[in-house]
Every structure is written in structure tokens, then in C-alpha cells.
C-alpha positions in Angstrom: -17.1 -11.6 8.4 -17.6 -14.9 10.3 -16.9 -15.6 14.0 -16.1 -11.9 14.5 -15.0 -10.0 17.5 -15.3 -6.4 17.8 -12.7 -5.6 20.4 -13.5 -2.1 20.6 -15.4 0.5 18.2 -13.9 0.3 14.8 -11.7 -2.7 15.6 -13.0 -6.1 14.4 -11.2 -9.2 14.5 -12.1 -12.7 13.2 -10.2 -16.4 12.9 -8.0 -16.2 16.1 -7.9 -15.0 19.7 -6.2 -11.9 20.4 -4.4 -10.8 21.6 -1.2 -11.8 19.8 2.6 -11.3 20.5 4.5 -8.8 18.4 7.4 -10.7 18.8 6.0 -13.5 17.1 6.2 -12.0 14.0 9.4 -11.0 11.7 8.3 -8.9 8.9 5.1 -6.4 8.3 4.1 -5.5 4.7 2.2 -2.1 4.3 0.4 -1.0 1.0 1.3 2.9 0.5 -2.1 4.5 -1.2 -4.8 5.1 1.5 -2.5 2.9 4.3 0.5 4.2 4.9 -0.5 7.7 3.5 -3.9 9.5 3.2 -4.3 9.8 -0.6 -4.4 7.9 -3.6 -1.3 9.1 -5.3 -2.2 8.7 -8.7 -5.6 10.7 -8.3 -3.6 13.7 -6.7 -1.1 13.7 -9.6 -3.8 13.6 -12.1 -5.4 16.7 -10.7 -2.5 18.9 -12.0 -3.8 18.3 -15.5 -7.6 18.0 -14.3 -8.4 14.6 -14.7 -8.4 13.8 -11.3 -12.2 12.9 -11.5 -11.8 10.3 -14.3 -8.6 8.9 -12.8 -10.2 8.4 -9.6 -13.1 6.7 -11.0 -10.7 4.4 -12.2 -9.0 3.9 -8.9 -12.1 3.1 -6.8 -13.2 0.5 -9.2 -10.0 -1.2 -8.9 -9.6 -0.8 -5.4 -13.2 -2.6 -4.7 -12.1 -5.5 -7.0 -14.7 -4.3 -10.0 -11.8 -4.2 -12.5 -10.1 -7.4 -12.6 -6.8 -6.6 -14.8 -5.0 -4.1 -12.1 -2.2 -3.7 -14.7 -4.1 -2.5 -17.5 -6.2 -0.4 -14.8 -2.8 1.5 -14.1 -1.8 1.7 -17.6 -5.0 3.8 -18.4 -4.7 6.1 -15.3 -1.2 6.7 -16.0 -1.4 7.4 -19.7 -3.8 10.2 -18.4 -1.2 11.7 -16.5 0.6 12.7 -20.0 2.2 16.3 -19.6 2.3 16.1 -15.7 5.5 18.2 -14.5 8.0 17.2 -12.0 6.9 20.3 -10.6 3.2 19.1 -10.2 4.3 16.0 -8.5 6.7 17.6 -6.0 3.7 19.8 -5.2 1.3 17.0 -4.4 4.3 15.3 -2.1 4.7 18.8 0.0 1.3 19.9 0.1 -1.2 16.8 -0.1 0.6 13.9 1.1 0.8 13.2 4.9 1.5 9.9 6.8 -1.9 8.4 8.2 -2.4 8.6 11.6 -0.5 6.1 13.8 1.8 5.3 10.8 5.2 6.4 12.4 3.9 5.0 15.5 3.0 1.4 14.2 6.5 1.3 12.2 8.3 2.3 15.4 6.7 -0.2 17.6 7.3 -2.9 15.3 11.2 -2.2 14.7 11.6 -2.0 18.4 10.1 -5.7 18.5 12.5 -6.8 16.2 10.3 -6.5 12.8 11.6 -5.6 9.3 9.4 -3.5 7.2 8.5 -3.8 3.7 6.6 -1.5 1.5 4.8 -2.7 -1.3 2.7 -0.2 -3.9 0.6 -0.2 -6.9 2.3 3.8 -6.5 5.2 5.2 -7.7 8.5 5.4 -6.7 8.5 9.2 -6.6 6.8 8.8 -3.5 7.6 5.4 -1.7 11.4 6.3 -2.0 10.6 9.2 0.0 8.3 7.2 2.7 10.7 4.8 2.9 13.4 7.5 3.8 11.1 9.4 6.3 10.1 6.2 8.2 13.5 4.0 7.8 12.0 1.4 5.6 13.8 -1.8 4.7 12.3 -2.9 1.6 10.3 -1.5 -1.3 8.6 -2.4 -4.4 6.6 0.2 -7.0 6.3 1.3 -10.3 8.6 4.1 -12.0 7.0 7.0 -13.7 8.7 7.8 -17.3 9.4 11.2 -17.6 10.3 12.8 -21.1 14.2 13.6 -22.0 13.7 15.6 -25.0 11.7 18.7 -25.7 9.4 18.1 -22.8 12.3 17.3 -20.5 10.5 17.2 -17.0 7.1 16.3 -18.2 5.6 12.4 -17.5 5.1 10.4 -21.0 2.2 8.6 -19.7 4.0 5.0 -19.8 5.7 3.5 -16.8 9.2 2.0 -16.9 9.9 -1.8 -16.7 12.1 -2.8 -14.0 14.5 -6.0 -13.2 11.8 -7.7 -11.7 9.0 -6.9 -14.0 6.3 -4.3 -15.6 3.9 -3.3 -12.8 3.6 -3.8 -9.2 -0.2 -5.4 -8.8 -1.5 -7.7 -6.3 0.5 -10.8 -7.7 3.6 -8.6 -7.7 2.7 -7.6 -4.3 2.2 -11.3 -3.1 5.7 -12.4 -4.8 7.7 -9.8 -3.1 6.3 -10.3 0.2 7.5 -14.2 -0.4 10.8 -13.4 -1.8 11.3 -11.3 1.4 10.5 -13.7 3.6 12.8 -16.0 2.0 15.5 -13.4 1.9 14.9 -13.1 5.7 14.9 -17.0 6.1 11.2 -16.7 7.3 7.7 -18.3 6.6 5.3 -16.1 4.9 2.9 -17.1 8.5 5.4 -14.9 10.4 4.5 -11.8 8.2 1.9 -9.1 8.9 0.2 -7.9 5.6 -1.7 -4.6 5.6 -3.9 -2.8 2.9 -7.0 -1.5 1.9 -7.7 -2.3 -1.9 -8.3 -5.7 -3.7 -4.8 -5.5 -5.3 -3.6 -6.4 -1.4 -5.7 -9.3 -1.0 -3.0 -11.8 -2.8 -0.3 -10.7 -0.1 -2.7 -10.7 2.8 -4.2 -14.3 1.9 -0.6 -15.9 2.7 0.5 -13.9 5.5 0.2 -15.1 9.0 -1.7 -12.0 9.9 -4.0 -10.2 7.5 -5.2 -6.2 8.5 -7.6 -4.1 6.6 -7.1 -0.5 7.1 -10.0 1.9 6.6 -10.8 -0.9 3.7 -13.2 -1.4 0.9 -15.8 -4.1 1.7 -14.1 -6.8 -0.1 -10.9 -6.3 2.0 -12.7 -6.0 5.1 -14.4 -9.1 4.7 -11.4 -11.4 4.3 -9.1 -9.9 7.0 -8.1 -11.3 9.7 -8.2 -7.5 11.5 -10.2 -4.8 10.3 -9.2 -1.4 11.6 -12.6 0.8 10.5 -11.9 4.2 12.9 -8.8 5.4 14.4 -5.2 5.3 13.1 -2.8 2.4 12.2 -1.4 2.2 15.4 -4.7 0.5 16.5 -3.0 -2.9 15.3 -1.3 -2.5 18.7 -4.5 -3.4 20.6 -4.6 -6.6 19.0 -0.7 -7.5 18.5 1.5 -6.5 21.4 
């Protein structure tokens, strides 16, 4: 980072002088996996068929930016999920998935200040829809896992379902969704905050007025205006009040 300022241990800013006012922003966009929630959901789903290690290696490389084609990396990972059951996915949700510390508090503070909430994820609607309902999120975009309807009813096919907006929510789609949501709200992207941890979050972070890295990969920390390296998501409120 250049001209960085460590406000307190584990909280670094660069490119501006804090604090900023939360009321200067109208939208906050969150990544889901390892940002709003504590897991990489695709890795945990893969554990049900004994493929977590293989899938997690691909996920790690993609998040670090070592795999440049995110869509292809996700197709590879989802293909390895074939045979996972809906019951397996439910078990991941009930037994492994948790909101990260400070997630509910940050969302509540943003809502109180009048911001809308956007969740954009390279993960899946089976989780994003529930997080949306749990936190009262206004807008979401994520991927749909295809489920068998024949003799193997209730099992994943190893493919995803195309949606009206496209096939896979990758970094470019996250950027596009942030822009579209801003246009819908009649605001500039500079009135948005974008928060994530992986390389596929960088496109949306690049156009936002404030970019936030949360316990992020080195490449993301280097480019973010705020890096939260320890503590919860609500540490952002030490910077934007």
C-alpha cells in the first residue's frame, strides 16, 4: 500500500483521511463467502462427497488471483459437486455457516443511515437467499445450482443454471450489478461502498467510492482503501461514521 495509515491494530486506510460520514453513501455491496459469512460455501458443499481439499485448492487460487478465468474455475468446482444432495447442503447451512463477527451490526448501522444493501456473490442462491432474508438485504445476485429431477431427484448435477442476466456471477458481473443497482437508485458508484476478500471482488471495488478488504488476500488488501485485517466487519464504523 502507499500512503497508508494504521488507525489501530489491524485497521489500515490509504488514499483518504478518515473518518468519512456514512450518510455520504447510499449503497453498500458485500461479497458473501469469507466476507459476510465464515466459510467458502462451495468448499463445504464439496466436503459432502469427499472433495473438499480438491475444491478448496481451486478456490484459494481463484481468490488469490492466480486463476484469471473465474467462470471456468467455478465450473470446475461445481462439476465436482455432482451427487451432493439437498440434505447435504442443508447440513452445511445449519451446522457450518455463520455470519462473520460484526456483520449484523454493520448492516444495521448502514440501514439506519439510509443505505441500501447489495449482496453479490460467486456463491449460490441456496445460501444468498437465506442471508438476504436473515439480514433484510435489498438486492442480491449469485449463482443457481442445478438439481436433478429424475431418478436422482434432489442431487446436484454438477452444473449451474443460466439466469436472465447471464450464466455466472464473476468479478465482472459483480461490477455490472453494482453499476446497475446504482443506476436503479439514481446514484453514482462513488456513493457506494464495496466490501470483499478475493480477487473477484476487485472489479466492483475499483469503481466504488470506498473499497474495503476484509481479512482479504494480499492482492485485495493492497488495492483497497480500507483493510480490516483483524476484528469484525463492524470495524468499518471506525472509519465511516
